[in-house]
C-alpha positions in Angstrom: -7.5 1.7 10.0 -7.0 5.3 8.8 -9.7 7.9 8.5 -8.8 10.4 5.8 -11.0 13.5 5.5 -11.0 16.7 3.4 -12.1 18.7 6.5 -10.4 18.0 9.8 -13.1 19.9 11.7 -15.8 17.8 10.1 -13.9 14.6 11.1 -13.5 15.8 14.7 -17.2 16.4 14.9 -18.0 13.0 13.4 -15.7 11.0 15.6 -18.3 10.5 18.3 -20.7 9.0 15.7 -18.3 6.8 13.9 -18.1 3.2 15.0 -14.8 1.7 13.6 -16.2 -1.8 13.9 -18.8 -1.2 11.2 -16.2 -0.8 8.4 -15.8 -4.5 7.6 -16.2 -5.7 4.0 -16.4 -9.5 3.4 -15.1 -10.2 6.9 -12.0 -8.0 6.6 -11.3 -4.7 8.2 -10.9 -1.9 5.7 -7.5 -0.1 5.6 -8.8 3.4 4.8 -12.1 5.2 5.2 -12.1 8.3 3.1 -14.6 11.0 3.9 -15.3 13.8 1.4 -17.5 16.4 3.0 -17.3 19.0 0.2 -19.6 19.1 -2.7 -17.4 21.5 -4.7 -15.7 19.6 -7.6 -12.5 21.8 -7.4 -12.1 20.9 -3.7 -12.7 17.2 -4.3 -10.1 17.2 -7.1 -7.6 19.0 -5.0 -8.1 16.6 -2.1 -7.9 13.4 -4.2 -4.9 14.8 -6.2 -3.0 15.7 -3.0 -3.6 12.4 -1.2 -3.3 9.9 -4.0 -5.1 7.2 -2.0 -5.0 3.5 -3.0 -8.4 2.1 -3.8 -7.5 -1.3 -2.4 -9.5 -2.1 0.7 -10.9 1.4 1.0 -14.4 2.8 1.6 -15.4 6.3 0.4 -18.2 8.4 1.9 -19.1 11.6 0.1 -21.8 14.1 -0.4 -24.6 13.1 -2.8 -23.4 15.7 -5.3 -20.0 14.1 -5.4 -21.2 10.6 -6.1 -21.6 11.2 -9.8 -18.2 12.8 -10.1 -16.4 10.0 -8.3 -17.7 7.4 -10.8 -14.7 6.0 -12.8 -12.2 7.8 -10.6 -12.3 5.4 -7.7 -12.8 1.6 -7.8 -14.0 1.3 -4.3 -17.6 1.5 -2.9 -18.8 5.1 -2.4 -21.5 5.6 0.1 -23.7 8.7 0.9 -22.0 10.5 3.8 -25.2 10.4 5.8 -24.6 6.6 6.0 -21.8 7.3 8.5 -24.1 8.3 11.3 -26.6 5.5 10.8 -26.4 2.4 13.0 -25.9 -0.2 10.3 -23.1 -2.2 8.7 -21.8 -1.3 5.2 -22.6 -4.9 4.3 -26.3 -4.3 5.2 -28.1 -5.1 1.9 -31.1 -2.9 2.9 -29.0 0.2 2.5 -27.3 -0.9 -0.8 -29.5 1.5 -2.8 -27.5 4.3 -1.1 -24.2 3.0 -2.2 -22.6 3.8 -5.5 -20.0 1.4 -6.9 -18.0 1.6 -10.0 -19.2 -1.8 -11.3 -19.2 -0.6 -14.9 -15.6 -0.4 -16.2 -14.7 3.0 -17.6 -13.6 2.5 -21.2 -12.9 5.1 -23.7 -12.1 4.7 -27.4 -8.6 5.7 -28.7 -10.1 8.9 -30.3 -11.8 9.9 -27.1 -8.6 9.5 -25.2 -6.7 11.6 -27.8 -9.4 14.3 -27.6 -9.3 14.3 -23.8 -5.5 14.5 -23.8 -5.6 17.5 -26.3 -8.0 19.2 -23.9 -5.8 18.5 -21.0 -2.8 20.0 -22.9 -4.8 23.2 -23.3 -5.7 22.9 -27.0 -8.9 24.5 -28.2 -11.2 22.9 -30.7 -9.4 24.3 -33.8 -5.9 23.3 -32.6 -7.0 19.9 -31.3 -8.9 19.1 -34.5 -6.0 20.1 -36.7 -3.4 18.1 -34.6 -5.6 15.0 -34.6 -6.5 15.3 -38.3 -10.2 15.7 -37.9 -12.8 18.4 -38.4 -13.7 20.8 -35.6 -17.3 19.3 -35.6 -15.9 15.8 -35.1 -13.6 17.1 -32.3 -16.6 18.9 -30.7 -18.7 15.7 -31.0 -16.0 13.6 -29.3 -15.8 16.2 -26.5 -19.6 16.1 -26.0 -19.5 12.3 -26.0 -16.7 12.4 -23.4 -18.9 14.7 -21.2 -21.7 12.2 -21.3 -19.4 9.1 -21.0 -17.6 10.5 -17.9 -20.8 11.7 -16.4 -19.8 15.3 -15.9 -21.8 18.5 -16.5 -19.4 20.8 -18.3 -15.9 21.2 -19.8 -14.3 22.3 -16.5 -15.5 19.1 -14.7 -14.3 17.1 -17.8 -10.8 18.6 -17.3 -10.8 17.9 -13.6 -11.9 14.3 -14.1 -9.4 13.9 -16.9 -6.5 15.1 -14.6 -7.5 12.5 -11.9 -7.8 9.7 -14.5 -4.4 10.5 -15.8 -3.0 10.7 -12.2 -4.5 7.2 -11.4 -3.1 5.8 -14.7 -6.6 5.0 -16.1 -5.9 6.5 -19.5 
């Protein structure tokens, strides 16, 4: 089992509290335990982009602020980072409310994907609307719907999440 953390000092400090035997899902030992201690979206994106971790048989632990951002980007269970130091199994149903899982499949319409790709290419509303053959208002509406659908707060987070989704082949 590998422990992958965005902050090596944080991982060193946590090692005395982490019990490797508790990372068992459905009777199988997990391959990777990913710990994201940062709550800054830019740092999370950099870490995920650099490491390109497979979601198969992986558990994620992150700050509560990062849970929302990780939705749709990872297909593995994501737990609150405070769960690491508690003396309970990840299968313990009484702590399930703390877990966040991508049980809802992320689906975007073809137009939403086109608008997101135009934003990732650096087009503004006028250029993107003209290229896609729609009005600026329609382009803006699609962008606002993307922000809601991808559960991000602003256009910068939308671009970060879009980059990660493209990297993982989800678009």
